[in-house]
C-alpha positions in Angstrom: -1.8 6.0 -7.2 -1.1 1.8 -7.9 -2.1 1.9 -11.3 -1.8 5.2 -13.5 -4.8 6.2 -15.3 -6.4 3.2 -13.5 -10.2 2.8 -12.0 -8.7 2.2 -8.7 -11.9 0.9 -7.6 -11.7 -2.8 -8.0 -7.6 -2.6 -6.1 -9.7 -1.4 -3.4 -12.7 -4.0 -3.9 -9.7 -6.6 -3.7 -8.2 -5.5 -0.3 -11.2 -5.2 1.4 -12.3 -8.8 0.5 -8.8 -9.7 1.3 -8.6 -8.0 4.4 -12.1 -7.4 5.8 -12.0 -3.9 5.9 -10.6 -0.4 5.9 -8.9 -0.3 8.9 -7.6 -3.8 8.0 -6.0 -3.2 5.3 -4.0 -0.4 6.9 -3.3 -2.5 9.6 -2.0 -4.8 7.8 1.5 -5.2 6.6 3.5 -4.2 4.4 4.1 -8.1 2.7 0.5 -8.6 3.1 -0.7 -5.6 1.4 2.2 -6.6 -1.9 0.8 -10.1 -1.7 -2.3 -8.7 -4.1 -2.3 -7.9 -6.9 -2.0 -4.7 -8.4 -0.4 -3.3 -4.4 3.0 -2.6 -5.8 5.5 -1.4 -3.2 4.7 2.5 -3.4 1.0 1.6 -3.1 1.6 -0.7 0.0 4.0 2.2 1.1 1.1 4.5 1.0 -1.5 2.6 2.6 0.5 2.0 5.9 0.9 5.6 5.9 -2.5 7.2 6.1 -3.3 6.1 9.5 0.4 8.1 10.4 -1.0 11.0 8.1 -4.1 10.8 10.4 -2.4 11.0 13.7 -0.2 14.1 13.2 -3.6 15.3 11.3 -5.8 15.0 14.4 -2.9 16.2 16.7 -1.8 18.8 15.1 -5.3 20.5 14.8 -5.7 19.7 18.5 -1.8 21.5 19.7 -3.7 24.7 21.3 -6.0 22.5 23.3 -4.4 21.7 26.6 -6.9 21.9 29.6 -8.7 18.2 30.7 -11.9 19.0 32.1 -13.6 15.9 31.7 -13.4 12.9 29.9 -14.1 13.7 26.4 -11.5 16.2 27.0 -9.0 13.3 27.6 -10.2 12.0 24.7 -9.7 14.7 22.6 -6.1 15.0 23.7 -5.5 12.0 23.4 -6.8 9.5 20.8 -5.2 11.1 17.9 -1.6 10.2 19.6 -2.9 6.8 19.9 -4.6 6.9 16.5 -3.6 4.0 14.2 -1.5 2.2 17.0 -1.8 -1.7 16.6 0.5 -2.6 19.8 0.4 -1.1 23.1 2.4 1.9 23.8 
């Protein structure tokens, strides 16, 4: 997505090297992502969408599950709703 017809492996390594881990790449501000050589606005926006899409995926996957009888049930219900959040909600 970042560089059409190119192997994204080099860019992925550069992002991990700069930010330290995948979750830190995805949590990085848009402007900081775009400072990495090869990352344009579209690529940075896509990186920012991944946690949000993951949250919506898990919520839709578990939308019929509403009964909470245990800690594990609470985690299954609430974790997707807060997945990827970096500030208190």
